[in-house]
N, C-alpha and C positions, 0 to 999 in steps of 0.2 A: 574494649579491654581484651587482652590476650587470653585465650582459653587455657584452662588448666587440664592437661590430659588425664591425670589421675582422677580428678573429680568427675570428669566426663565419662571415664570408663565405669566409675561406680554408678553413674546414672543409668547407663545402658545395662549394667549388671542388675540393677533394681528391676528394670523392665523385664529382663530375662527371668529373674526369680519369681516375679509376680505371675508371669505367664505359666511358668512351671508349676507353681503352687496351685493356681486355679485349675489348670488342666488335671493335675494329679488328684485334687479333691473332688472335681466334678465327675471324673471317669467312673468311680463306683456307683454314683447316683444314676448316671446314664446307663450303666450296665444293668442296674435293677429295673429301670424303665423298659429297656429292651427285652429283658427276660420276661417281665410281666406281659408285655405286648407280643411276646413270641416272635421277636425280630431276630432271627438267627441266620447265620451264614449257611446256605444249603450244603449238603455233603455231595460233592460232585466227583467224578472220576479223576479230574485234573487237579483237585484240591489236595493239599497235604495234611489238613487237619482231619482227625478221625471222630471227633465228638462235636455236637452242635455248639456253636460259639456265638454269643450275641454280637451285634454290630452297633453302629451309630457312634463309635468313638470320636468321629470327626466333630460331633457337637461339643464335646469337652475341649477339643483343640481350639475350636472357634471361640468358646468361652474364655479360654486363656488368652487368646490374641486380643479379644475385645477389652478385657480387663487391663491388659498390659498397655494398650493404647489409651485407655482412660487415665491410668496412673501417669503415663508419659505426658499427657496434655496438662497435667498439674505441676510438672517439674519446671524449674526456671530454664534449664538448658533446652529441653525439647519442646517447650511451648512455642518456640520460633518455627518449628515444623508445622504447627497448626495455624500459623498466620495465613497461609493459603490452604483452606480446608478442602478444596476440590479434589486434589490427588488422594488425600487421606480417605475422604468419603468414597471415592471411586474404588480404591483398593478394598476397603471394608465392605462396601456394597456388593462388589463383585464376589468377594469371599462368602458373604452371607447367601448370595444367590446360589453359588455352587454347593454350599453346605446344605441348603434346603433341597436342592435338586438331588444331592447325594442321599439325603434322608429318604426322599421319595423313592429313589432307586433301591435303597437298602430294604425298603418295605415291599415295593411292588415290582422291582426288577424292570426298569425302563429299557427301551430299545437303544441300541448304540446311536442311532440317528438323533433321538431325542436328547441324549446326553451330549452329543457333539454340538447340537444347536444351542444347548444351554451354555456350553463352554465358549462358543463363539460370542454369544450375547454377553457373558460375563467379561470376556476379554475386550469386547467393544465398549462396554461401560467404563472399564478402566482406561482405555485408550482416549476416549473423548473427555475424560476427566483430567487429563494431563499426564498420565503415566503411559507414554508412548515413545517409540523409537524415533528420535529426531535426527540421530546421526549413528553411523556405524564406525566404531573405533578401529577401522582397518584402512589406513591411508586417509583418515579424516573424511570419509564419504558422508555427505549430507543427504538426508531423505528429501526428495524433491517436492512433495506435495502432502497436504494433510490426508488425502485419501490413501496415498501410498504409505504414509506413516501408520495410519490406523490398520490398514491391511497387513503390513509387515508385523505390527505388534500382535495382532490377533493370531497370526501364524506362529510366532514364537511362543506365545502363551499356550495355545492349544497343544503344540508339540511337547512343551515342558510338562503340562498337566498329564498328558497321556504317557509320557516317559516315566513319570513318578508312579502313575497308576499301574503301569505294566510291572514295575518292580515290587509292587505290594503283593507278594505271593507267599512270603514266609513271615512267621511271627517276629515283629520288631524290625523287619528289614527296611521298610519305607521310612518309618520314623527315625531310625538310627542313621540311615544313609543321609537323609536331609539334615539331621542335626549335625553330623560331621561336616558335610559340605557347607552347610550354612555357617558353621563356626569359622571356616576358612574364609568364606566370603565376607563375613562380618569384619574380620581383620583387614581384608582388602579394601572394602568400602570405607571403613573408618579412616585409614591412612590416605587413601586416594583423595577423598573430599577434603581432608585437612591440608593436603598439598595444594588444592585448588583454592581453599578459603581458610587461610591460617588463623583467622580470628574465631572460628567456631567449628566444633566437631558435630553440631546438630545436623542431622541428615535423615530424610525419610527412609532411604534404602537401608541404612544401618539400623534404624528403629524397627523396620519390618523384619529384618533378619534376626535381631535380638528377640523379638516376640515369637518368631517362628521357631527358632532354636529352643527357646524356653518351653513353648507349648509341646514340642516334640519330646523333649526330655521329661516333662511331667507326665506325658501319656505313656512313655516307653516302659516303665516298671509294670504296668498293667498289660502290656502288649507283647513283652518279650516271652520267648518260649518257656513254659507252655502258656499261651496267651489266654487271658480271662475275658478279653474283649477285642474285637477287630475295629480298626478305624473305618472300614468300609469306604465306599466312594465319597461319602460326606467328608472324610478326612483326606484321602489321597488326592482328590481333585483340589481341595482347599490348599494343602501344603504345596502342591505343584504350582498353583496360581501365585501364592505368596513368594515362592522362590523365583518365579519368572518376573514378578513385580519388582523385587529388589534388584535383580539383574538388569532389567530395563532401565530402572531409575538411575543406576550408576553408569553402566557402559553405554547407554543410549542417550544420556542427557547431560553428562559432564562435558562441558565445552572444552575441547583441547586448547582453545585460545587462552583459557584461564590458567593454564599451566605454563610456567616459564619454559623457554626452549631448552634450557639446560637440565630440566627436571621432567621432561615428558617421558613417560614409560614407552619403551620401544613399541612400534605399531602393532605387533601381533599380541603382546602381552595383555592388554586390557580385555580382550575377548577370550584369552586362554583359560583363565580361572573359571568364569561362568560355564564354559564348555566342559571343563574338567569336572566340575561338580556334578553335572548331569550326564557325564560320559557313559557311566555304567548303565543307567536306565535307558539312555538314548540309544546305546548300542543294542540293548535288548529289544527296544522298540523297532529299530531298523531291521534287525535280523528276523524278528517275528513277521513283519510286513513282507519281507522278501520270501521267507519260508512259506507263508500262506498263499501269496500270489503264485509262486511256482507250483503249489499243490492245487491251484485252481479254486482256492477258497477266498472268501472276503477277508481283507486285512484286519477287520474288526472281529473275526471269529476267534473263539478261544481254543487254546490247546495246552498241553502239558510239556512244552519244550522250551520254556524260558530258561534263562541262565540259572536261576535257583533250582529249577527242576533237574537240570543237568548236574548241578552240584550234589544233589541228593542221590542221583543215579550213580555217581562216582563212589558212593559209600559214605559220604560225610553225614554226620548227624544233623538234625534240624538246627540246633544251636551253633554247631561248628560251621555250618554253611553260612549262617548269618554273620558270624564273627569274621570269617574269611572275606566276605564281601565288604564288611566294614573296613577291613584293612586295605582292600583295594581302593575304596573310595578315599580313605585317609591318605594313602600314598600318592594318589593322583592329585588330590586337591592341595595338600600341603607341599608337595613338590612344586606344583605350579606357583604357589605362594612364595616359595623360596626363590624362584626365578625373579620375582618382583623385588625381593629384598637384597639379592646379591648379584644383580646384572652387571654392576660396575667392575666386578672381578673377572669378567670375561673380556676377550679381545674383540671389541665391537665398536661401532661408531659412537655409541653412547658414552664409552669410556673416554675417548679422546675429547669429547665435548665437556667433560667434567661432571657428567650426570651422577647424582647420588640419591639413594632412596630417602624419603622424608624422615625415616626414623633413625638414620645414621648420624 
């Protein structure tokens, strides 16, 4: 039976609201636990906060995501996603692993190598469970072997995790950035999969994105300046992994053959939006690595020269710097989404073939 778009949107909205509500309600409880256990972010020269602030906010985000998945498994539409449970368990298992690793790091401050090893392990778990890059939507390139697929997946996941981790330097910056970019990616994945499978809007990538956006929105009121709690590595690594998982599930696993020739999105566009979402934190990551290597330091060493530090140095207030970076992410992500909606109005080969976006 043909899917009803309005009903299906409401289902995903329910998932988002559940994740937001649980994360919002859990955060004060997690904050009290962190305060009693004296788990505070240290006051370092490179940090912008001036008072001790509790960490472990990622635990509340993880709680919101888990509850959202539990509710989704009981809905008629999304129960189809759980028919093959391996990818679901792979994503949630990898997320739990990183959340636990982040909690340990928030308490005892692990070395960069230990965290990197944990990230590789989590990405590997996700890859072997079925959430792996099988193809690259750039000229229809197919990954040649399982080993290559797992290796490429681990690379993409680890880079995304650290890109999000690098941008987590101002109150509300990481949660808001991922929520904005995730919203754009939700629309993209929702319509792309509908184009490939007109009978159902049920899709794991769209579900992951809805849960991720909801959890970030629920956490954000507690984390926006002045923050009452930080997400810590337990949160930044988690949301980076979930963002990578949804991206891989869509751009790396939607078979181009499933899309009719007249409706194939131009070759560069399927990878444009995922890159656009992480463009700001990714640029910060690349610039930081280059800057540290040129100074003869480890690329994993810390400094106070990230993009958000430079914004503050220009005279912007904490909140204004965050809002400006929100705007940058929104412009990049939604402009890329607009290219997917209106490509037929440009003079290109897709116009002459009669291509039209699925929502037109």
